[in-house]
C-alpha positions in Angstrom: -66.8 24.4 -34.1 -64.3 25.8 -31.6 -65.1 29.3 -30.5 -62.3 30.0 -28.0 -58.5 29.3 -27.9 -56.0 29.2 -25.1 -52.7 30.9 -26.0 -49.3 30.9 -24.4 -46.4 33.1 -25.6 -42.7 33.1 -25.4 -40.7 36.4 -25.5 -40.9 39.8 -23.9 -38.7 41.9 -26.2 -39.5 45.1 -28.0 -42.0 43.7 -30.5 -43.9 41.4 -28.2 -46.0 44.3 -26.8 -47.6 44.9 -30.2 -48.6 41.2 -30.3 -49.9 41.1 -26.7 -52.0 44.2 -27.3 -53.5 42.7 -30.4 -54.3 39.4 -28.7 -56.2 41.4 -26.0 -58.5 42.7 -28.8 -59.4 39.3 -30.1 -62.2 37.9 -27.9 -61.7 34.3 -29.0 -58.2 34.2 -27.5 -57.2 33.8 -23.8 -53.6 34.8 -23.4 -52.9 32.6 -20.3 -49.2 32.6 -19.7 -45.8 33.8 -21.0 -42.2 32.7 -20.6 -39.1 34.7 -21.0 -35.4 34.2 -20.1 -35.4 37.5 -18.1 -38.3 37.3 -15.6 -38.3 41.1 -14.9 -39.1 41.9 -18.5 -41.9 39.3 -18.6 -43.4 40.7 -15.4 -43.6 44.2 -17.0 -45.5 42.7 -20.0 -47.8 40.7 -17.6 -48.7 43.8 -15.7 -49.3 45.9 -18.8 -51.4 43.3 -20.7 -53.1 41.4 -17.9 -51.3 38.1 -18.4 -51.8 35.9 -15.3 -49.0 33.4 -15.3 -45.2 33.3 -15.8 -42.9 30.4 -16.5 -39.2 30.5 -16.4 -39.1 27.3 -18.6 -41.1 27.5 -21.8 -41.2 23.7 -22.0 -42.9 23.5 -18.7 -45.4 26.2 -19.8 -46.4 24.3 -22.9 -46.7 21.0 -21.0 -48.6 22.3 -18.0 -50.8 24.9 -19.7 -51.7 22.6 -22.7 -52.6 25.5 -24.9 -54.3 25.4 -28.2 -51.5 27.5 -29.8 -48.2 29.1 -28.9 -47.0 32.6 -30.1 -43.2 32.5 -30.5 -41.6 35.9 -30.2 -38.0 34.9 -29.7 -34.8 35.2 -31.7 -34.7 33.1 -34.9 -32.0 30.7 -33.6 -34.4 29.5 -30.9 -37.4 28.8 -33.2 -36.4 25.3 -34.3 -36.3 23.8 -30.8 -39.5 25.6 -29.6 -41.5 24.7 -32.7 -40.4 21.0 -32.5 -41.5 20.8 -28.8 -44.8 22.5 -29.5 -45.5 20.2 -32.5 -44.6 17.2 -30.4 -47.3 18.2 -27.9 -49.9 18.9 -30.6 -49.9 22.6 -30.1 -50.5 24.9 -33.1 -47.9 27.6 -33.8 -47.7 31.2 -34.9 -44.0 32.1 -35.2 -42.2 35.4 -35.7 -39.8 36.0 -38.5 -37.0 35.6 -39.4 -38.1 31.9 -39.2 -34.6 30.5 -38.8 -30.9 31.5 -39.5 -30.9 29.5 -42.8 -33.3 28.4 -45.5 -32.5 24.7 -44.7 -33.4 25.1 -41.0 -36.6 27.0 -41.9 -37.6 24.1 -44.1 -37.0 21.6 -41.3 -39.3 23.7 -39.0 -42.1 23.6 -41.6 -41.7 19.9 -42.3 -41.7 19.1 -38.5 -45.0 21.0 -38.0 -46.5 19.3 -41.1 -45.4 15.9 -40.1 -46.9 16.4 -36.6 -50.2 17.5 -38.0 -50.3 20.9 -36.2 -51.4 24.2 -37.7 -48.4 26.5 -38.4 -48.2 30.1 -39.6 -45.4 32.6 -39.9 -46.2 36.0 -38.3 -45.6 38.0 -41.5 -47.5 41.2 -41.0 -46.5 43.6 -43.7 -48.9 42.3 -46.2 -51.6 43.0 -43.6 -50.9 46.7 -43.7 -54.2 48.3 -44.9 -52.5 50.1 -47.8 -51.3 46.8 -49.3 -54.8 45.2 -48.9 -56.2 48.2 -50.8 -53.5 48.1 -53.5 -54.3 44.4 -54.0 -58.0 45.2 -54.3 -57.2 47.9 -56.9 -54.9 45.6 -58.9 -57.3 42.7 -58.9 -60.1 44.9 -59.9 -58.3 46.2 -62.9 -58.5 49.8 -61.7 -55.2 50.8 -63.4 -54.7 47.9 -65.8 -52.0 45.2 -65.6 -49.2 46.0 -63.2 -45.8 46.5 -65.0 -43.4 47.9 -62.4 -43.4 48.5 -58.6 -40.9 50.8 -57.0 -40.5 51.1 -53.2 -38.1 53.4 -51.4 -37.4 52.7 -47.7 -35.3 54.9 -45.4 -35.7 54.2 -41.7 -32.9 56.3 -40.3 -32.4 54.1 -37.2 -29.0 52.6 -38.3 -26.6 55.5 -38.3 -24.1 56.4 -35.5 -22.1 54.4 -32.9 -25.3 53.6 -31.0 -27.3 52.3 -34.0 -30.2 50.0 -33.0 -29.2 50.0 -29.3 -32.4 51.7 -28.1 -34.9 49.2 -29.6 -33.3 46.1 -31.2 -29.6 45.9 -30.2 -29.2 42.3 -31.5 -29.4 43.8 -35.1 -25.9 45.0 -34.6 -24.6 41.4 -34.5 -26.6 39.9 -37.4 -24.1 38.8 -40.1 -27.0 39.5 -42.5 -29.3 42.3 -41.7 -31.1 44.3 -44.3 -32.5 41.5 -46.4 -32.7 38.8 -43.7 -34.5 40.9 -41.2 -36.2 43.8 -43.1 -36.4 43.3 -46.9 -38.0 39.8 -46.3 -41.2 41.8 -45.4 -41.2 43.5 -48.8 -40.3 40.3 -50.7 -43.4 38.6 -49.2 -45.5 41.7 -49.9 -44.3 42.0 -53.5 -45.3 38.3 -53.9 -48.7 39.0 -52.5 -49.2 41.9 -54.9 -47.6 40.7 -58.1 -47.1 36.9 -58.0 -44.1 34.6 -57.9 -40.6 36.0 -58.2 -38.5 34.2 -60.9 -35.3 36.2 -60.9 -33.4 38.7 -58.7 -30.4 41.0 -59.1 -29.0 42.6 -56.0 -26.4 45.2 -54.9 -25.9 45.2 -51.1 -23.5 47.2 -48.9 -22.7 48.1 -45.3 -22.8 51.8 -44.6 -22.3 51.8 -40.8 -19.0 50.1 -39.8 -20.2 49.4 -36.2 -22.6 46.7 -37.3 -21.8 43.3 -38.9 -24.4 43.0 -41.7 -25.5 45.0 -44.7 -27.7 48.0 -44.1 -28.4 49.3 -47.7 -29.1 47.9 -51.1 -31.0 47.9 -54.3 -32.8 44.8 -55.5 -34.5 44.2 -58.8 -37.2 41.5 -59.0 -38.8 39.8 -62.0 -42.1 38.1 -61.7 -43.7 35.2 -63.5 -46.4 37.4 -65.0 -43.9 39.8 -66.6 -43.9 42.6 -64.0 -40.7 43.9 -62.3 -40.1 45.6 -59.0 -37.3 47.6 -57.4 -36.7 47.8 -53.7 -34.4 50.7 -52.8 -33.8 50.1 -49.1 -31.5 51.8 -46.6 -31.6 51.7 -42.8 -28.8 54.2 -42.4 -30.1 57.5 -44.0 -33.1 59.3 -42.6 -36.5 59.9 -44.3 -38.3 63.2 -44.3 -41.2 62.1 -42.2 -42.0 62.1 -38.5 -43.3 58.5 -38.7 -40.8 56.4 -40.7 -42.1 53.1 -39.3 -45.7 53.8 -40.3 -45.5 52.8 -44.0 -41.7 52.5 -44.0 -41.5 54.5 -47.2 -43.0 55.5 -50.5 -44.4 53.3 -53.3 -45.2 53.8 -57.0 -46.9 51.1 -59.0 -47.0 51.6 -62.8 -49.5 49.7 -64.9 -50.8 49.6 -68.5 -53.7 51.9 -67.6 -51.9 54.4 -65.4 -50.2 54.5 -62.0 -50.7 54.5 -58.3 -48.7 56.3 -55.7 -48.6 55.8 -51.9 -46.8 58.5 -49.8 -45.1 57.9 -46.4 -48.2 59.1 -44.6 -50.3 56.3 -46.3 -52.2 58.7 -48.5 -52.8 57.2 -51.9 -53.7 58.4 -55.3 -54.4 56.9 -58.7 -53.7 58.6 -62.1 -55.2 56.9 -65.1 -53.4 57.6 -68.3 -54.5 61.0 -69.7 -56.5 61.9 -66.6 -56.2 63.9 -63.5 -54.9 62.1 -60.4 -57.5 61.3 -57.7 -57.2 60.4 -54.1 -58.0 56.9 -53.0 -60.3 56.8 -50.0 -59.7 53.7 -47.8 -59.8 52.7 -44.2 -56.6 52.7 -42.2 -55.6 53.7 -38.7 -52.3 54.6 -37.1 -52.6 52.1 -34.3 -50.4 49.5 -32.7 -47.8 48.9 -35.4 -47.8 50.0 -39.1 -51.5 50.5 -39.6 -52.5 47.8 -37.1 -51.1 45.0 -39.2 -50.2 42.9 -36.2 -53.9 42.8 -35.3 -54.6 42.0 -38.9 -52.3 39.0 -39.1 -53.3 37.6 -35.7 -57.0 38.1 -36.5 -56.4 36.1 -39.7 -54.7 33.3 -37.7 -57.6 33.0 -35.3 -60.2 33.2 -38.1 -58.5 30.3 -39.9 -58.4 28.3 -36.7 -62.1 28.9 -36.3 -63.0 28.1 -39.9 -60.2 25.5 -40.5 -59.3 27.3 -43.7 -55.7 27.6 -44.8 -53.5 30.5 -43.8 -52.2 33.0 -46.2 -48.7 32.6 -44.8 -48.5 28.9 -44.5 -45.1 27.5 -43.8 -44.8 26.1 -47.3 -45.7 29.4 -48.9 -43.3 31.3 -46.7 -40.5 29.1 -47.8 -40.9 30.6 -51.2 -40.2 34.0 -49.7 -37.2 32.7 -47.9 -35.9 31.1 -51.2 -36.0 34.6 -52.7 -34.0 36.0 -49.7 -31.4 33.3 -50.3 -31.3 34.2 -54.0 -30.8 37.9 -53.2 -27.7 37.1 -51.1 -26.4 34.8 -53.8 -26.9 37.5 -56.4 -25.1 40.1 -54.2 -22.2 37.7 -53.6 -21.8 36.7 -57.3 -22.6 40.1 -58.9 -25.0 38.2 -61.3 -28.7 37.8 -61.6 -30.1 34.6 -60.0 -33.0 32.6 -61.4 -35.3 30.8 -59.0 
């Protein structure tokens, strides 16, 4: 059984630092080289995270380094070409979301990796936030009965004003689709993780800030195959009343046949069985790296599955189900009608 893996990475943008820091805590991984179109940005990451080699051409990096896997941290429109090249050279892939600009192109990426026989996983980290792992444990254990409705309210407050998104992720301003394509996709995947497959959606989306192209607010109602429903009330324009809006990204309430569960923005959680006093839920979490160290969680899972040869939670095929829901949300918003999947 393999006990060590050579990794190369492509990208040196805002989020890449979270991924490089997490790789450095996984002893089975050697982060050998990175590539980025702006060398100066790559050199800063190399110095900060001890990465020894830089390549201006990511193709040359893959061919010369012959890594076990590549970590793709680039804009979605670049993923198809990079994934195809890595698959052609037998290199396993972990790829950031959004996977591609369209559902059809995403499907081609997944099919290409499958046809080449390489391991492929989407870097979808929200379900690895420790509060969701705990909620899943509680639901599966029957601690509050059968789930009936989940409500999540998100307010990030980074999307108002003429300078919206410029400080951290300026490309958000030009996305023709923003809230659902880039952000709500996380919650769709997490809702699937918690409640099962989504069979119907109804969405109202809008743009509040006129300086951006895409939508930045909306309400989406989901129906699940087991009978549960969920509401995502998401807004990147208005501000939350917390000093750490990007820790949990909001507040959650889960109603069930035996009571309910509430998670606050600070990640504290309590359960209230019907007719009883609410009690705090004690569980392990840490405000480290990004959103409860979920980047480490998803990357640790990727490596564990390489070691064991088990299947990933976020296989390409499974993630296409999440992307099909994203597509349905936009179709619902455009038509004003509920959309069945």
